[in-house]
GUFI-824147 format. One line per 4 residues: for each residue x, y, z of N, C-alpha, C. Coordinates in Angstrom, 2 decimals, padded with zeros to 5 digits. Example, Ala and Ser with C-alpha at 12.3 -4.5 7.8 and 13.67 -1.06 7.14 Angstrom:
013.19 -005.69 007.80 012.30 -004.50 007.80 013.20 -003.30 007.80; 012.85 -002.25 007.08 013.67 -001.06 007.14 012.90 000.03 007.87 $
! end
This chain:
010.93 -030.35 -001.11 010.61 -029.13 -000.98 010.07 -028.95 000.24; 009.30 -029.99 001.03 008.97 -030.06 002.33 009.59 -030.07 003.35; 010.78 -030.20 003.07 011.77 -030.45 004.55 012.35 -029.24 004.18; 012.14 -028.33 003.47 013.10 -026.58 003.21 012.45 -025.91 004.10 $
013.51 -025.10 004.73 013.09 -024.17 005.76 012.85 -022.95 004.61; 011.63 -021.79 004.63 011.31 -021.11 003.76 011.70 -019.56 004.85; 012.44 -018.84 004.73 012.42 -017.60 005.80 012.36 -016.18 004.33; 012.01 -015.19 005.50 011.87 -013.56 004.90 012.87 -013.78 003.68 $
012.92 -013.19 002.55 014.02 -012.59 001.90 014.48 -013.87 001.03; 014.16 -015.05 001.33 014.46 -016.70 000.05 013.47 -016.05 -001.25; 014.11 -016.37 -002.22 013.45 -016.16 -003.55 012.78 -017.22 -003.94; 011.54 -017.33 -004.24 011.20 -019.01 -004.34 010.74 -018.56 -005.70 $
009.77 -019.74 -006.72 009.41 -019.85 -007.52 007.84 -020.26 -007.58; 006.78 -020.07 -007.67 005.52 -020.87 -007.37 004.78 -020.09 -008.81; 004.38 -021.09 -008.86 003.07 -021.31 -010.19 003.67 -020.44 -011.72; 005.47 -020.67 -011.76 006.02 -020.61 -012.61 006.79 -018.94 -013.00 $
006.24 -018.27 -011.72 006.90 -017.02 -011.74 007.54 -017.14 -010.42; 008.89 -015.96 -010.29 009.74 -015.68 -009.50 009.26 -014.56 -008.58; 009.25 -015.07 -007.12 008.82 -013.88 -005.82 009.98 -013.86 -004.79; 010.09 -012.88 -004.46 010.46 -012.71 -003.08 009.57 -012.75 -002.24 $
010.41 -013.62 -001.00 009.03 -013.72 000.35 009.30 -012.68 001.62; 008.55 -011.90 001.45 008.71 -010.96 002.75 008.27 -011.19 004.17; 007.21 -012.04 004.15 007.22 -012.53 005.79 006.46 -013.41 005.37; 006.33 -014.99 006.72 006.12 -016.29 006.49 005.50 -015.91 008.01 $
003.92 -016.56 008.18 003.45 -016.60 009.18 003.18 -017.98 009.04; 002.24 -018.33 010.49 001.88 -019.77 010.69 000.22 -019.88 010.65; 000.26 -021.16 010.31 -001.14 -020.90 010.17 -001.66 -021.89 011.39; -003.59 -021.68 011.80 -003.73 -022.67 012.89 -003.36 -024.05 013.17 $
-003.21 -024.53 011.99 -003.26 -026.00 012.11 -001.73 -026.62 011.55; -001.28 -025.39 011.50 000.82 -025.67 011.65 001.56 -025.28 010.43; 000.17 -024.70 009.14 001.19 -024.82 008.37 001.61 -023.61 008.19; 002.00 -023.15 007.15 002.83 -021.38 006.58 001.61 -021.14 005.33 $
001.72 -019.86 005.62 001.44 -018.29 004.66 002.61 -017.66 004.25; 002.87 -017.78 003.18 003.87 -016.89 002.41 003.42 -015.49 001.86; 003.74 -014.06 002.25 003.60 -012.96 001.96 004.82 -012.38 000.96; 004.31 -012.36 -000.08 005.53 -012.53 -001.68 005.48 -011.21 -001.93 $
006.49 -010.73 -002.71 006.36 -009.92 -003.70 006.68 -010.31 -005.39; 006.25 -009.83 -006.48 006.36 -010.54 -007.77 007.97 -010.05 -008.25; 009.12 -010.88 -008.39 010.27 -010.43 -009.34 009.87 -010.81 -010.82; 009.37 -011.41 -011.25 009.38 -012.09 -012.73 009.05 -010.68 -013.90 $
008.99 -011.13 -014.91 007.96 -009.72 -015.69 006.70 -009.76 -015.79; 006.06 -010.43 -015.62 004.48 -010.38 -015.39 003.89 -010.34 -014.03; 004.41 -010.37 -013.15 004.05 -010.27 -011.83 004.88 -009.36 -011.25; 005.62 -008.62 -011.30 006.74 -007.76 -011.34 005.81 -006.67 -009.91 $
006.76 -006.32 -008.88 006.03 -005.47 -008.14 004.67 -005.91 -007.66; 004.00 -007.20 -008.22 002.56 -007.61 -007.52 003.05 -008.21 -006.19; 001.91 -008.14 -004.74 001.84 -008.67 -003.74 001.16 -009.46 -003.55; 001.58 -010.83 -003.66 000.63 -011.74 -003.49 000.73 -012.93 -001.86 $
-000.08 -013.90 -001.81 000.03 -014.23 -000.46 -000.61 -016.00 -000.86; -000.04 -016.75 -000.66 000.45 -018.35 -001.01 000.55 -019.07 000.20; -000.79 -020.04 000.52 -000.79 -021.26 001.37 000.40 -022.13 000.84; 001.74 -022.33 001.84 002.34 -023.67 000.85 002.10 -024.91 001.17 $
001.01 -025.15 002.17 000.47 -026.53 001.81 -000.48 -026.66 000.51; -001.31 -025.79 000.21 -001.75 -025.94 -000.60 -001.42 -026.51 -002.24; 000.39 -025.60 -002.28 000.82 -025.67 -003.75 000.84 -027.03 -003.87; 001.17 -027.79 -005.14 001.82 -028.70 -005.30 003.47 -028.79 -005.29 $
003.61 -029.97 -005.21 005.68 -029.96 -005.16 006.25 -029.51 -006.06; 005.39 -029.71 -007.33 006.07 -029.01 -008.83 005.82 -027.85 -008.68; 005.06 -027.18 -007.65 004.86 -025.39 -008.54 005.47 -024.78 -007.12; 005.69 -025.34 -006.50 006.80 -024.28 -005.79 008.37 -024.94 -005.09 $
009.03 -023.80 -005.48 010.63 -024.52 -005.18 011.46 -023.10 -004.78; 011.70 -023.78 -004.28 013.23 -022.68 -003.18 014.06 -022.81 -003.67; 014.42 -021.11 -004.27 015.34 -021.13 -005.68 017.02 -020.87 -004.31; 017.94 -021.74 -005.29 019.07 -021.59 -004.51 020.24 -020.71 -004.32 $
020.07 -019.67 -003.87 021.24 -018.62 -004.16 022.14 -019.16 -005.04; 023.09 -020.21 -004.39 024.33 -020.48 -004.86 024.32 -020.51 -006.62; 022.85 -020.85 -006.93 022.71 -020.67 -008.27 022.56 -019.84 -009.08; 022.37 -019.23 -008.63 022.79 -017.49 -009.46 023.41 -017.13 -009.92 $
023.28 -016.70 -011.15 024.01 -016.70 -012.42 025.00 -015.15 -012.27; 026.29 -015.06 -012.66 026.70 -013.77 -012.43 027.02 -013.73 -014.12; 026.80 -012.25 -014.59 026.98 -011.58 -015.89 027.81 -010.72 -016.23; 028.80 -010.63 -016.48 029.45 -009.49 -016.76 029.01 -008.55 -017.69 $
028.99 -007.10 -017.53 028.11 -006.05 -018.30 029.85 -005.40 -018.77; 029.41 -005.17 -020.14 029.88 -005.48 -020.78 029.65 -004.18 -021.99; 028.71 -003.29 -021.01 027.92 -002.02 -021.79 029.50 -000.81 -021.09; 029.56 -000.20 -022.51 030.67 001.56 -022.45 030.19 002.01 -021.07 $
031.40 001.81 -019.80 031.68 002.69 -018.63 030.44 002.07 -017.59; 029.94 000.63 -017.58 029.06 000.02 -016.89 027.88 000.67 -016.86; 027.62 001.35 -018.41 026.43 001.75 -018.45 024.76 001.16 -017.74; 024.98 000.13 -018.05 023.57 -001.02 -017.88 023.96 -000.94 -016.15 $
024.36 -001.11 -015.39 024.95 -001.48 -014.32 024.46 -000.17 -012.99; 025.02 000.57 -013.87 024.66 001.95 -013.20 023.18 002.39 -013.33; 022.76 002.05 -014.23 021.10 002.54 -014.73 020.44 001.75 -013.55; 020.77 000.16 -013.55 019.91 -000.55 -012.84 020.50 -000.03 -010.91 $
021.37 000.48 -011.08 021.33 000.40 -009.38 020.78 002.16 -009.96; 020.67 002.69 -010.20 019.89 004.26 -010.29 018.52 004.02 -009.79; 018.23 003.18 -010.58 016.61 002.58 -010.62 016.35 002.15 -009.39; 016.94 001.42 -008.73 017.05 000.34 -007.24 016.62 001.69 -006.64 $
017.59 002.92 -006.19 017.92 003.86 -005.38 016.43 005.07 -005.58; 015.71 004.88 -006.97 015.11 005.60 -007.18 013.26 005.14 -006.81; 013.56 003.67 -006.31 012.28 002.89 -006.22 012.59 002.69 -004.52; 013.51 003.27 -003.91 013.81 002.97 -002.17 012.99 004.34 -001.64 $
012.40 003.38 -000.85 011.60 004.24 000.19 011.93 005.44 000.93; 012.20 006.60 001.45 012.37 007.78 001.43 012.51 007.11 003.17; 013.72 007.65 003.49 013.72 007.17 005.62 013.94 008.64 005.90; 013.99 009.51 005.91 014.76 011.02 006.40 012.79 011.55 006.76 $
012.85 013.05 007.00 011.69 013.07 007.40 011.68 014.36 006.74; 012.16 014.51 005.43 012.11 015.64 004.20 010.67 015.02 003.48; 010.29 016.23 002.85 009.25 016.10 002.37 009.80 016.07 000.68; 009.40 014.39 000.45 009.49 014.09 -001.56 008.88 014.62 -002.00 $
007.16 013.92 -001.92 006.22 014.28 -003.38 005.15 015.42 -002.73; 005.17 015.73 -001.99 003.93 016.81 -001.14 004.21 018.11 -001.75; 005.51 018.72 -002.00 005.46 019.56 -002.36 005.34 019.70 -003.77; 005.10 018.77 -004.86 004.94 018.38 -006.54 003.40 018.42 -006.50 $
002.40 018.64 -005.68 001.42 018.38 -005.78 000.95 019.75 -006.45; -000.21 019.52 -007.24 -001.37 021.03 -008.40 -001.67 021.61 -007.09; -000.98 022.80 -006.38 -001.38 023.46 -005.38 -000.39 024.43 -005.41; -001.13 025.63 -004.84 000.11 026.81 -005.12 -000.17 026.84 -003.22 $
000.78 026.66 -002.37 000.61 025.97 -001.16 001.81 027.14 -000.55; 001.41 027.59 001.10 001.88 028.54 001.66 002.82 028.24 002.45; 004.27 028.26 003.48 004.95 027.58 003.78 004.01 026.97 005.49; 003.21 027.42 005.76 003.05 026.86 006.96 001.72 025.57 006.77 $
001.64 025.69 005.40 000.53 023.93 005.66 001.67 022.58 004.56; 002.71 023.03 005.17 004.09 021.87 005.06 003.88 021.54 006.54; 004.01 022.30 007.47 004.47 022.13 009.04 003.86 020.82 009.24; 002.04 020.84 009.23 001.92 019.54 009.81 002.56 018.18 009.14 $
002.77 018.09 008.11 003.55 016.59 007.46 004.81 016.61 008.12; 005.21 017.74 008.28 007.19 017.72 008.63 006.60 017.38 010.30; 005.68 018.13 011.12 005.74 017.29 012.15 005.71 015.84 012.13; 005.09 015.15 011.60 004.34 014.17 011.81 005.16 013.29 011.06 $
006.11 013.56 010.44 007.14 012.65 010.39 008.20 012.27 011.03; 008.22 013.31 011.83 009.37 013.45 013.07 009.37 012.33 014.21; 007.80 011.70 013.90 007.10 010.91 014.63 007.42 009.88 014.59; 007.59 009.00 015.56 007.72 007.21 015.23 006.61 006.61 014.56 $
005.41 007.32 014.91 004.19 006.97 014.64 003.48 008.13 013.72; 003.06 007.71 012.62 002.27 009.14 012.23 001.07 009.50 012.38; 000.36 009.98 013.83 -000.66 010.65 014.19 -000.38 012.15 014.69; -001.48 012.94 013.89 -001.91 013.69 014.21 -003.07 014.61 014.06 $
-003.31 015.60 014.88 -004.63 016.41 014.88 -004.46 017.94 014.44; -005.17 018.00 013.20 -005.19 019.07 012.65 -006.13 020.15 012.89; -006.13 021.19 013.26 -007.12 022.12 013.93 -006.95 023.27 013.17; -006.96 023.14 012.20 -006.34 025.11 011.74 -008.13 025.33 011.70 $
-008.13 026.85 011.44 -009.65 027.25 011.20 -010.14 027.32 009.67; -011.55 027.52 009.28 -012.02 027.19 007.86 -011.25 028.10 007.20; -010.77 027.49 006.34 -010.33 027.89 005.00 -008.41 027.79 005.02; -008.37 027.63 005.95 -006.68 027.72 006.10 -005.99 026.42 005.59 $
-007.10 025.64 004.62 -006.17 024.38 003.53 -005.73 023.62 004.18; -006.57 022.52 005.33 -006.42 021.32 006.65 -006.58 020.58 005.25; -007.67 020.38 004.17 -007.38 018.81 003.26 -006.50 018.93 002.49; -005.43 019.93 002.00 -004.16 019.77 001.52 -003.08 019.54 002.56 $
-003.52 020.04 004.15 -001.95 019.46 004.80 -002.27 018.06 005.33; -003.95 017.60 005.13 -003.66 016.06 005.31 -003.45 015.71 003.99; -003.28 015.93 003.05 -003.31 014.84 001.71 -002.30 015.52 001.43; -000.96 016.34 001.96 000.26 016.32 001.93 001.25 015.42 002.83 $
000.52 015.06 003.64 001.18 014.19 004.71 000.45 012.70 004.30; -000.69 012.52 003.19 -000.90 011.27 002.64 000.07 010.92 001.55; 000.51 012.17 000.80 001.02 011.43 -000.40 002.46 010.89 000.14; 002.97 011.60 001.29 004.45 011.37 002.27 004.26 010.05 002.32 $
003.26 009.34 003.21 003.27 008.25 003.93 002.94 006.87 002.40; 002.29 007.38 001.55 002.55 006.83 000.86 003.71 006.53 -000.43; 004.38 007.32 000.09 006.18 007.04 -000.94 006.69 006.30 -000.19; 006.22 006.48 001.17 007.28 005.51 002.26 006.54 004.41 002.24 $
006.09 003.49 001.91 005.15 002.30 001.81 004.56 002.34 003.08; 004.01 003.45 003.91 003.35 003.55 004.88 001.66 003.70 004.49; 001.38 004.17 003.40 -000.11 004.85 003.46 -000.64 003.82 001.98; -000.57 002.52 001.93 -001.35 001.11 001.27 -003.08 001.47 001.41 $
-002.94 001.61 002.86 -004.89 001.16 002.78 -004.65 002.50 003.76; -006.05 003.25 002.89 -006.62 004.94 003.81 -007.62 004.84 003.50; -008.40 005.43 004.63 -009.94 005.73 004.99 -010.01 006.92 005.08; -010.72 008.20 004.29 -011.39 009.01 004.68 -012.47 009.00 005.18 $
-013.18 009.65 006.24 -014.58 009.84 007.15 -014.78 011.53 007.07; -015.62 011.94 005.81 -016.08 012.70 005.77 -017.71 013.31 006.08; -018.19 014.24 005.83 -019.29 014.65 005.97 -020.08 014.16 004.50; -021.23 013.63 004.39 -021.66 013.51 002.92 -021.98 014.26 001.80 $
-021.80 015.70 002.37 -021.83 016.91 001.99 -020.84 017.05 000.53; -019.58 016.63 001.65 -017.96 016.72 001.38 -017.28 015.99 000.78; -018.07 014.65 000.38 -017.48 013.70 000.13 -016.85 014.22 -001.53; -017.45 014.24 -002.21 -017.79 014.28 -003.89 -016.48 015.76 -004.27 $
-016.38 016.30 -003.23 -015.24 017.29 -003.20 -014.32 016.96 -002.44; -013.89 016.35 -001.50 -012.85 015.54 -000.86 -012.20 014.48 -002.47; -013.39 013.88 -003.28 -012.66 013.20 -003.78 -011.88 013.86 -004.99; -012.65 014.73 -005.37 -012.08 014.91 -006.58 -010.43 016.18 -006.13 $
-010.55 016.64 -005.06 -009.10 017.23 -004.90 -008.27 016.12 -004.28; -008.40 015.29 -003.90 -007.54 014.29 -003.53 -006.55 013.51 -004.74; -007.77 013.09 -006.08 -007.22 012.73 -007.38 -006.86 013.73 -008.46; -007.34 014.98 -008.24 -007.08 015.94 -009.41 -005.49 016.67 -008.66 $
-005.48 016.94 -007.60 -003.86 017.58 -007.00 -002.94 016.50 -006.28; -003.20 015.37 -005.92 -002.02 014.63 -005.40 -002.46 012.84 -006.04; -003.45 013.03 -006.77 -002.89 011.43 -007.52 -003.19 010.65 -006.83; -004.38 010.61 -005.76 -004.67 009.40 -004.79 -006.54 009.22 -004.53 $
-006.27 007.76 -005.33 -008.04 007.47 -005.75 -008.70 007.33 -004.78; -009.67 007.46 -004.69 -010.58 007.20 -003.31 -011.48 006.74 -004.15; -012.03 005.48 -003.60 -013.17 004.88 -004.14 -014.68 005.41 -002.74; -015.55 005.45 -002.96 -016.95 006.11 -002.41 -017.48 004.61 -001.95 $
-017.67 004.71 -000.94 -018.28 003.45 -000.33 -019.21 003.83 000.50; -020.86 004.77 000.59 -021.72 005.18 000.96 -022.66 004.28 001.00; -023.70 004.28 001.45 -024.83 003.17 001.69 -024.74 001.87 000.52; -025.52 002.89 -000.84 -025.38 002.27 -002.01 -024.44 001.52 -002.37 $
-023.12 002.26 -002.38 -021.60 001.69 -002.60 -021.56 000.21 -001.88; -021.74 000.68 -000.82 -021.24 -000.58 000.12 -022.25 -001.90 -000.09; -023.29 -001.66 -000.55 -024.47 -002.57 -001.23 -024.17 -003.10 -002.83; -023.58 -002.21 -003.12 -023.03 -002.76 -004.59 -021.92 -003.39 -004.49 $
-021.16 -003.18 -004.02 -020.06 -004.21 -003.91 -020.55 -005.49 -003.00; -021.08 -005.30 -002.58 -021.72 -006.56 -001.36 -022.62 -007.80 -002.31; -023.05 -007.23 -003.86 -023.68 -007.94 -004.30 -022.36 -008.68 -005.13; -021.24 -008.39 -004.71 -020.42 -009.39 -006.19 -019.67 -009.98 -005.65 $
-019.45 -009.69 -004.00 -018.33 -010.57 -003.23 -019.32 -011.48 -002.62; -018.56 -012.69 -002.00 -018.83 -013.90 -001.43 -019.99 -013.30 -000.07; -020.97 -013.63 000.00 -021.26 -013.72 001.09 -020.44 -013.43 002.26; -020.87 -012.07 003.84 -019.75 -012.21 004.45 -018.96 -011.53 004.62 $
-018.41 -011.90 003.55 -017.21 -010.96 003.57 -017.33 -009.43 003.17; -016.05 -008.86 004.01 -016.09 -007.39 004.43 -015.45 -006.76 003.04; -016.26 -005.46 002.74 -016.06 -004.91 001.55 -015.00 -004.10 001.43; -015.42 -003.52 002.58 -013.24 -002.71 002.92 -012.23 -003.78 002.44 $
-012.39 -005.28 002.61 -010.98 -005.23 002.11 -010.39 -005.41 000.98; -011.58 -005.03 -000.50 -011.54 -005.06 -001.86 -010.81 -003.77 -002.43; -010.73 -002.81 -001.43 -010.06 -001.71 -001.79 -009.10 -001.19 -000.71; -008.31 000.00 -001.32 -007.53 000.35 -000.31 -007.82 001.45 -000.35 $
-008.67 002.49 -000.19 -008.45 003.67 -000.53 -009.48 003.81 -000.77; -010.21 004.77 000.52 -012.15 004.33 000.62 -012.63 006.21 001.23; -013.29 006.17 001.06 -014.02 007.52 001.47 -015.32 007.11 002.11; -016.01 007.24 003.07 -016.37 007.01 003.67 -017.87 007.91 004.58 $
-019.09 008.39 004.74 -019.55 009.78 005.12 -020.37 009.12 006.63; -019.51 010.05 007.44 -020.28 009.99 008.56 -021.71 009.68 009.32; -022.46 009.93 008.24 -023.70 009.22 008.40 -023.74 007.70 008.40; -023.27 007.67 007.52 -023.57 006.16 006.64 -022.69 005.30 008.16 $
-021.28 005.80 008.46 -021.29 004.99 009.97 -021.93 005.01 011.26; -022.93 006.26 011.16 -023.51 006.55 012.67 -025.01 005.39 012.24; -025.17 005.27 010.95 -026.71 004.23 010.55 -026.57 003.24 011.04; -025.41 002.48 010.40 -025.28 001.11 010.55 -024.37 000.63 011.63 $
-024.84 -000.04 012.03 -023.59 -001.11 013.70 -023.02 -002.06 012.83; -023.42 -002.40 011.81 -022.31 -003.67 010.69 -021.54 -002.72 010.24; -021.91 -001.89 009.95 -020.78 -000.81 008.69 -019.32 -000.43 009.80; -019.57 -000.07 010.82 -018.40 -000.31 012.03 -017.96 -001.07 012.46 $
-018.52 -002.32 011.83 -017.77 -003.64 012.38 -016.67 -003.73 011.58; -017.70 -003.63 009.59 -016.19 -003.59 009.16 -014.98 -002.66 009.07; -015.28 -001.54 009.19 -014.18 -000.70 009.19 -013.41 -000.96 010.36; -013.54 -001.90 011.22 -013.06 -001.84 012.80 -012.64 -003.19 012.11 $
-013.09 -004.36 011.66 -012.26 -005.34 011.37 -010.94 -005.05 009.95; -011.57 -003.83 009.16 -010.35 -003.56 007.99 -009.35 -003.14 008.60; -008.85 -002.91 009.71 -008.32 -002.31 010.26 -006.92 -003.12 009.61 $
! end
């Protein structure tokens, strides 16, 4: 195994579970870091990272595609195969510029609230400044775009920066209307998390979707460094 090359797209068996390699990086000492997603039942769709050199020879195995066993679908009308292909299509991230989930949120939108998301999705990089007047639904417009990016696999990590007085309202709005959970990382929240993690570790690494107040960022240069390092 030590001499075999592992490339993105390969299937490997690590610690008795099967994984699909998505990315291979080199460490500073010449080793390999494998970014993988689970294929076996117990780890399906879970993302993990393994350092190849730290795995024992008998716990890391490159699966030879030639050993794949093919089985005939004997269901009526190839029903099982068709259902399997349909499930893969439904799991596939959208690649077009249309709205796929934002319009299904628990809101009563007006047509102009779709425009920021549609405009952003037309761009190679989704950067947009929403500067509507008060009460026109900027939170809804931003949330529609966030939900679309999550559906496309581009919104795994989200940081919402808001006034302290607005944090609770934003948390409720994004969860109740768009099912987007935000962990509140105010000063107390950050200190509480730092008590649970090793000294010197960045608390923003431990949650993918968070909300923090502008006052917290202003008050501590250390917090700003944590946010910048977590990008």
